[in-house]
N, C-alpha and C positions, 0 to 999 in steps of 0.2 A: 596440519589439522583441515575437515572434510567430511563436506554437509554428508554427506550420507551417512555415516554415523548418527548420526540423528532419526534418515528417514529410517537406518537397521532398525529401531528405538521400534519404532512400531510402526513396523514394516508392513505384519499382518492389517493392521486398522487401515492401513494407508489407501490397500488395495484392496478392500470391501468400502470402501468409503469411493475410489472410484467404478466399481461398480455401484455399485448405489448414485454415482452425477450421472453414469449412461441410462440407467434405467428410470427416475423419473428426468428424464432431459423428454423423455417419449412427449408425442406430442402427436394428435388431426391429423395435421396443419403441415405439409410435409418441410414447406418453407422454417419453420418456427423452430426446428428438426433440425433443419442440417446447422443454419447459423451460428442459432445456442450449442452446437456439434463445434459446429467450426470455431471456435470463439474458447468454448473449452481447453481438445485441446489438440491448438497453439501456440503449448509454451506453457512456462512459466512454472514455479518452483508448489505452487498448493502451501504457503505459507500461513498463510490463516487461517484454513478446513489443519493449520500442523500446529496450530500455537492450541487450535480448542482438543487435538487429540489427544497431543503432552502438558495441560494445566490441567483436562480434567483425568486423564494415571495418572500423574503424580502430583493427585488430591484422593488418591484411592477409589477412584471406579473404575467397573469392573462387568459394568453394564454393555448395552450392546446404541442405545440411544445419544451417544456421544455422536457414530458412523454420522447418522439423520444429520444431528445439528454444525457435526463436519460442512455437508453437501449446506446449508441455508447456507452459512457464511460464505461457500463455493460458489453461491447462486445470488448475491448480495454481492458479491465484489466485482461476477463480470457481468452484472448489468451497471455499473454504474459505470464500465469500461465502456462497452455498448453504449452508452448514454457521450462518456466521457470522448472520445472519439469523435462521433456524431458534435463536438461540441468547440472540439480545437479540430477543425477539419482533418484529421494526421489522416494518415493513407500509410503507415508501417508504423504495430507493435509488433515488438519479439520476432523484428525479425521477418514475418511474412504480413502482406498485404493487411490491413484492417480489412471488420465486417464492410465499413460501409463504404470504405473501398471498391469492393465485389459486388456489394445489393444496392448498397443505395441508401440512405440517411435515410428513409421514410422505414422499409423495412426493421434497422439494425435497433430503430427510437422501438420501435414497437416487443423483438425478439425480448431485451430488457426491458420494455414492460411486465413480456410472459414472463419473466424470470425471476422477476421479484413476486408473483404474483406466488409461483410457483415453490418461495422462496419463504411466503407468506403461510400458503395451506400447507407448506413441515415445519414448520412454528408452532403451531395447532396444534400439532400430530404430539408432541412430544407435551403436550399439559402441565407445560407450566410459567404463569404466569406472570412470574419474577424474570423468566430467559425473552417471552418477550417482550415487558418493557424494558431492557434492554439491547434487544434486539431494533427493537420500534424506534425508536431512541438515539438508535446508532446511526442509524437510515435516513432519519433528519438533520440529523448534524450532517449526515455526508452533502446530505443534496445541497446544505446551506453556507460547505464548504467550499463545493463546487462557485456557485456562487458569489460568491466570494472573491473569490478568483476570476473566476468572469466580471465583477466588477473589477479588479486595479488590472487586469492586460492592459498595457501597453501605462502603464502609472508609474511613472518612475519615481515615485513621491512616495511611495509605498515603507515603515519602517519596519527591525525588526523584528519590534512585536506582534505587528500585525498579520508577518510574514509567518513566527509560531503560533499564531491566530487560525492563517491557511491552510494548514499544514498537518496540525494540528485532528480539524476536523475533515480534509478531506484525503488522506493516507492516514494519523497515526488512529480516529476513535474507531476501524475496523477491527486494529489488531487487541485496540483495546478490548470492543465486545468481543473479537473470540476468543482472547486468555478469559477475562472474566465471566458470558458466561456455561464456559471448558468450565468453576470453579465452581458459578450456581446445576451444572450440571450433576452433579456429584457430592455435595449435599456441605462443603466446602466452608470454614465457622468461616464466623466473622473477617478477623483475621488473618485467614487467605486468600477468603475473597478480592478483601480490599487490594492485597499484596502484588493478586496476578493479574485485575485492576490494572494497578499502577503498573506491572512492570509490560501488559499489553502496550499502554500508554505510551512509555520511552523508546524503548523498544521497537515502535510504529513511527516515534520523533527520529533518531537512532536513522534506519532507513532512509527516510526522505531527505533528510539531511545525507548523509552519503550518494541516492539518484540525483540530484541536484549539485552534488561535483562533477561527481561522472559525465553526468553532463558536458564540464569543462574540458576533459582527461580524460572521459573516453570513445571506444571506437565502435562505429558500428555493427563492426561483426560480435565484440562481443555483449553490442546494449541490446540488440536490435532495433535502434533510433542512432541518429545522424549526431555527433558531436553539434554544438549551440542551438537545438531546436526550442530551447527553449525561451531563447535569445532571438530566436526568428520568429516562435510566439507572441513571443512581449510581457514574456514572463517574466518575472523581475525574483528572481531566491538570492538568500544569502549568500552569495558572491558575485552582486553586481551589487545587492548592499552595505554591502562593507569599500566592495571598489569604492562604489559611488563616495562614501563617507570618510576614506585614506586617500585619498588622492585632490593631484595639482588642480587648481581650477577650469584652467583644457579639459586635461582629464574627463572628469566630470562630469562635461556636458555634454561629452562623446558622447557617455555612457550614456545620459541620460538622453540625448538624441536614439540614441541602439534600438533603448529602450520602447519609447513615441513611437522608431519606423516601423521596427516589426524586421523580417528580414534579417541577411547573413551576409551586407555588401560590412559591417561594420565589424565582423568580426573576431579577424587578425590583431584588430586594433585595443579593440573588447576582451581580447582573451594578455595580451601584452601585460596590462594593468589591473588586470586579475591578479599573473606569477610577479606581477610588481608588486604587487600593494600587499601579498599575502592572502589574499582572500578564501583559499581554496581549504590551506594550512587551518583559520581558524572557522573556514563549516568542520574540516574536519573536527578539530579541535570540539565540538559541540555535540559531532554527534556520538563521538566517542564518550563525553560528559554522559549523555545520555546512555549510551548503553550502558555505563558504569554503574545509573543513578536504578536503570532494571537490572541488572544482577542484582544491585541490595534490595531491594526489593521482595526477593527468593528469599531470604533469610530465613523469613519462617517458614519454611517449607520440611520434609521432608529428607530426609538421604532415600534417594534414587537411580534409579539410570534415566526414567524421565527430569530431572530435577539436571542432568548431568547436562541435557539436551537444549534443557532449554537454558540453559550457562554459553553450553557449545553453539546456540544459535544466535545468539549476542553478542560474542565474540565473530563469527561468519556476515554476522549483518555487516561491522565497519571492519570487515577485511575484505571483500569484495576493490577495492582503490590496491595497484600493484604498489 
């Protein structure tokens, strides 16, 4: 199973998106351009722009505005990353220094603002109120999700339902907006539009669930961050929620104390409890369920190589754990 097959399906579109990204990053202020290019070029698979290309093509789109829409999505995503790293005081992303670690918090926040503004400039150029409605709503929901996550830092009482709401808002919402807006651009019928909207939502949930498992099972070389980063930041994710609910009283107290304290002093005993309770398997089962729901949403779409790529993308989202 190779991700390259997916990108090959829209290879020309993808190359043109990358060219347009560089073109629309231009600014008369050198630092704006420098920081924006650094974060855009620092890796990442451009999954959300890829979703725009695949969703629009899968519903018969054959013009060029999907390239601009894909860049809008990438700029919105990159702006959230710049702001997230400041909020989380992160110093590494995808194996490289974060922009805030290199240039400081203030320039990172302001360049994030620039990218939001540039995204909305390009959104207006698409001249589609339905797309503007979807993307402006998504931007507000993502911001709410980040605030929700911030409010729950070092909170060991977060429930599974609350956790799912947080990851829907902060992660799945942009996946959903990507596939939904792609369908809108293509003029898809209502059934297909709803199908692609829900596909993006479930794919995004699956993707974040796997990320939260990888935080306790991955390694810095493959992930670009360290095992236990979520625990260090006091983030209560599903593996911890499940482990707390299915461990002894002493173990519950240990995990709750580790979440409240943050840091990595208790990482090894917490990892041991996570493993003995089967918390990672539980979270992975949830991810696989979301991935299956995503694939089920695609049944109304006509057969095409782009539809095949959407199916493959879903499989790959949950196959990142060896």
